[in-house]
C-alpha atoms as a printed R data frame, in Angstrom:
    type eleno elety resid chain resno       x      y       z
1   ATOM     1    CA   MET     A     1 -54.830 31.207 -41.329
2   ATOM     2    CA   SER     A     2 -58.071 33.060 -40.765
3   ATOM     3    CA   GLU     A     3 -58.861 36.304 -39.006
4   ATOM     4    CA   VAL     A     4 -62.114 36.723 -37.042
5   ATOM     5    CA   LEU     A     5 -63.802 39.985 -38.033
6   ATOM     6    CA   ALA     A     6 -67.110 39.681 -36.164
7   ATOM     7    CA   THR     A     7 -68.760 37.368 -33.655
8   ATOM     8    CA   ALA     A     8 -72.294 36.622 -32.506
9   ATOM     9    CA   GLU     A     9 -74.280 33.965 -30.688
10  ATOM    10    CA   PHE     A    10 -77.399 32.147 -31.767
11  ATOM    11    CA   SER     A    11 -79.940 30.863 -29.272
12  ATOM    12    CA   SER     A    12 -80.106 27.207 -28.315
13  ATOM    13    CA   VAL     A    13 -83.666 27.056 -29.682
14  ATOM    14    CA   ILE     A    14 -82.223 27.128 -33.229
15  ATOM    15    CA   HIS     A    15 -81.980 23.553 -34.427
16  ATOM    16    CA   ASN     A    16 -79.551 22.031 -36.934
17  ATOM    17    CA   ASN     A    17 -82.079 22.200 -39.756
18  ATOM    18    CA   GLU     A    18 -82.658 25.942 -39.124
19  ATOM    19    CA   VAL     A    19 -79.123 27.217 -38.600
20  ATOM    20    CA   CYS     A    20 -78.268 27.629 -42.305
21  ATOM    21    CA   GLU     A    21 -81.199 29.986 -42.785
22  ATOM    22    CA   GLU     A    22 -80.218 31.892 -39.624
23  ATOM    23    CA   ILE     A    23 -76.621 32.327 -40.881
24  ATOM    24    CA   VAL     A    24 -77.912 33.876 -44.119
25  ATOM    25    CA   LYS     A    25 -80.371 36.135 -42.223
26  ATOM    26    CA   TRP     A    26 -77.687 37.275 -39.741
27  ATOM    27    CA   GLY     A    27 -75.184 37.968 -42.521
28  ATOM    28    CA   ASN     A    28 -77.629 39.951 -44.623
29  ATOM    29    CA   LYS     A    29 -78.883 41.920 -41.599
30  ATOM    30    CA   ASN     A    30 -75.337 42.872 -40.552
31  ATOM    31    CA   GLY     A    31 -74.038 43.837 -43.984
32  ATOM    32    CA   TYR     A    32 -72.364 40.520 -44.864
33  ATOM    33    CA   PRO     A    33 -74.493 39.317 -47.781
34  ATOM    34    CA   LEU     A    34 -74.881 35.580 -48.298
35  ATOM    35    CA   THR     A    35 -77.176 33.489 -50.436
36  ATOM    36    CA   LYS     A    36 -76.576 30.059 -48.948
37  ATOM    37    CA   ALA     A    37 -75.020 28.190 -46.021
38  ATOM    38    CA   LYS     A    38 -74.565 24.470 -45.512
39  ATOM    39    CA   LEU     A    39 -72.937 21.843 -43.319
40  ATOM    40    CA   TYR     A    40 -69.199 21.266 -43.865
41  ATOM    41    CA   ASN     A    41 -67.996 18.148 -42.070
42  ATOM    42    CA   SER     A    42 -64.441 18.996 -43.155
43  ATOM    43    CA   LEU     A    43 -64.661 22.096 -40.925
44  ATOM    44    CA   GLY     A    44 -65.490 20.131 -37.804
45  ATOM    45    CA   GLY     A    45 -69.193 19.865 -38.499
46  ATOM    46    CA   ALA     A    46 -69.657 23.625 -38.766
47  ATOM    47    CA   TYR     A    47 -72.379 25.255 -40.812
48  ATOM    48    CA   VAL     A    48 -70.781 27.732 -43.203
49  ATOM    49    CA   GLY     A    49 -71.820 30.367 -45.725
50  ATOM    50    CA   PHE     A    50 -69.171 31.578 -48.176
51  ATOM    51    CA   ALA     A    51 -68.890 34.946 -49.911
52  ATOM    52    CA   PRO     A    52 -66.042 36.256 -52.084
53  ATOM    53    CA   GLY     A    53 -64.149 37.975 -49.247
54  ATOM    54    CA   TYR     A    54 -65.241 36.107 -46.126
55  ATOM    55    CA   LEU     A    55 -67.134 33.236 -44.602
56  ATOM    56    CA   ILE     A    56 -69.674 33.055 -41.799
57  ATOM    57    CA   LYS     A    57 -69.405 29.953 -39.635
58  ATOM    58    CA   ALA     A    58 -71.717 28.637 -36.912
59  ATOM    59    CA   THR     A    59 -70.435 25.962 -34.537
60  ATOM    60    CA   ARG     A    60 -72.526 24.281 -31.872
61  ATOM    61    CA   ARG     A    61 -71.595 25.007 -28.267
62  ATOM    62    CA   PRO     A    62 -71.639 22.308 -25.564
63  ATOM    63    CA   PRO     A    63 -75.091 21.392 -24.164
64  ATOM    64    CA   VAL     A    64 -74.563 23.793 -21.277
65  ATOM    65    CA   PRO     A    65 -74.892 26.710 -22.112
66  ATOM    66    CA   GLY     A    66 -76.047 25.510 -25.559
67  ATOM    67    CA   GLY     A    67 -76.603 27.540 -28.674
68  ATOM    68    CA   TRP     A    68 -74.231 28.482 -31.459
69  ATOM    69    CA   ASP     A    69 -71.029 30.511 -31.761
70  ATOM    70    CA   VAL     A    70 -71.061 32.515 -34.990
71  ATOM    71    CA   THR     A    71 -67.964 34.101 -36.541
72  ATOM    72    CA   LYS     A    72 -67.301 36.111 -39.679
73  ATOM    73    CA   GLU     A    73 -63.807 35.244 -40.861
74  ATOM    74    CA   THR     A    74 -61.465 36.152 -43.653
75  ATOM    75    CA   GLY     A    75 -58.370 34.282 -44.695
76  ATOM    76    CA   GLU     A    76 -55.355 34.439 -46.906
77  ATOM    77    CA   ALA     A    77 -54.112 32.191 -49.656
78  ATOM    78    CA   ASN     A    78 -51.660 29.392 -48.978
79  ATOM    79    CA   ARG     A    79 -48.231 31.065 -49.268
80  ATOM    80    CA   PHE     A    80 -46.613 27.925 -50.716
81  ATOM    81    CA   ILE     A    81 -49.089 27.915 -53.594
82  ATOM    82    CA   LEU     A    82 -48.447 31.608 -54.251
83  ATOM    83    CA   LYS     A    83 -44.674 30.964 -54.369
84  ATOM    84    CA   MET     A    84 -45.132 28.066 -56.775
85  ATOM    85    CA   ILE     A    85 -47.356 30.162 -59.032
86  ATOM    86    CA   GLU     A    86 -44.576 32.761 -59.186
87  ATOM    87    CA   GLU     A    87 -42.073 30.022 -60.112
88  ATOM    88    CA   TYR     A    88 -44.305 28.810 -62.932
89  ATOM    89    CA   LYS     A    89 -44.626 32.400 -64.170
90  ATOM    90    CA   LYS     A    90 -40.811 32.691 -64.229
91  ATOM    91    CA   GLU     A    91 -40.683 29.515 -66.326
92  ATOM    92    CA   GLY     A    92 -42.981 31.058 -68.936
93  ATOM    93    CA   LEU     A    93 -46.610 30.485 -67.972
94  ATOM    94    CA   THR     A    94 -48.982 33.418 -68.056
95  ATOM    95    CA   MET     A    95 -51.951 33.390 -65.713
96  ATOM    96    CA   GLU     A    96 -55.010 35.593 -65.705
97  ATOM    97    CA   MET     A    97 -57.600 35.501 -62.932
98  ATOM    98    CA   GLU     A    98 -61.129 36.338 -64.017
99  ATOM    99    CA   GLU     A    99 -62.676 39.300 -62.227
100 ATOM   100    CA   LYS     A   100 -66.145 37.752 -62.188
101 ATOM   101    CA   TRP     A   101 -67.043 35.438 -59.288
102 ATOM   102    CA   TYR     A   102 -69.548 32.612 -59.681
103 ATOM   103    CA   GLU     A   103 -71.159 30.194 -57.268
104 ATOM   104    CA   SER     A   104 -70.671 26.444 -57.536
105 ATOM   105    CA   TYR     A   105 -72.238 24.149 -54.922
106 ATOM   106    CA   GLY     A   106 -72.290 26.903 -52.292
107 ATOM   107    CA   THR     A   107 -68.699 28.036 -52.881
108 ATOM   108    CA   TYR     A   108 -67.659 31.198 -54.718
109 ATOM   109    CA   LEU     A   109 -65.034 30.680 -57.407
110 ATOM   110    CA   ARG     A   110 -63.110 32.537 -60.112
111 ATOM   111    CA   ASP     A   111 -61.612 31.000 -63.238
112 ATOM   112    CA   LEU     A   112 -57.859 30.978 -63.860
113 ATOM   113    CA   LYS     A   113 -56.703 31.069 -67.481
114 ATOM   114    CA   VAL     A   114 -53.208 29.613 -67.962
115 ATOM   115    CA   THR     A   115 -51.296 29.830 -71.246
116 ATOM   116    CA   GLY     A   116 -47.866 28.529 -72.167
117 ATOM   117    CA   HIS     A   117 -46.151 25.361 -73.316
118 ATOM   118    CA   PRO     A   118 -48.298 22.224 -72.845
119 ATOM   119    CA   ILE     A   119 -45.601 20.523 -70.726
120 ATOM   120    CA   LEU     A   120 -45.601 23.456 -68.277
121 ATOM   121    CA   ILE     A   121 -49.397 23.592 -68.230
122 ATOM   122    CA   ASN     A   122 -49.580 19.853 -67.451
123 ATOM   123    CA   ALA     A   123 -46.985 20.234 -64.668
124 ATOM   124    CA   PHE     A   124 -48.953 23.159 -63.206
125 ATOM   125    CA   GLU     A   125 -52.229 21.194 -63.374
126 ATOM   126    CA   ASP     A   126 -50.543 18.248 -61.620
127 ATOM   127    CA   PHE     A   127 -49.228 20.576 -58.914
128 ATOM   128    CA   ILE     A   128 -52.665 22.079 -58.287
129 ATOM   129    CA   GLU     A   129 -54.345 18.668 -58.331
130 ATOM   130    CA   ASN     A   130 -51.881 17.353 -55.732
131 ATOM   131    CA   MET     A   131 -52.593 20.331 -53.450
132 ATOM   132    CA   ARG     A   132 -56.267 19.316 -53.059
């Protein structure tokens, strides 16, 4: 579930090959720093730039009036995954989330270090893999 924090509109003169650059410019100008945006077909063909606490998404409007709808959104983690992580912690796994973010293929990530019995670690890895 995402929450829209800001909205804007881009002109219809901005073409598909220019919209990624415009997302980055708009974000940086309005205090939402981004380094990159790209097309995500899995998000309905939207052009998206990700940052650690939010994303900026541009979706094409119908031919009339044309242009782009731009939103800055934030979201929350899948509650089922959070509950399962707590269950694995109760069973004896310890998990530490790195504080440092890094970029991988236009997405910001943090590493998760999991320690415990190898059977539990394998079960946790299988759970996470099946959630993809």
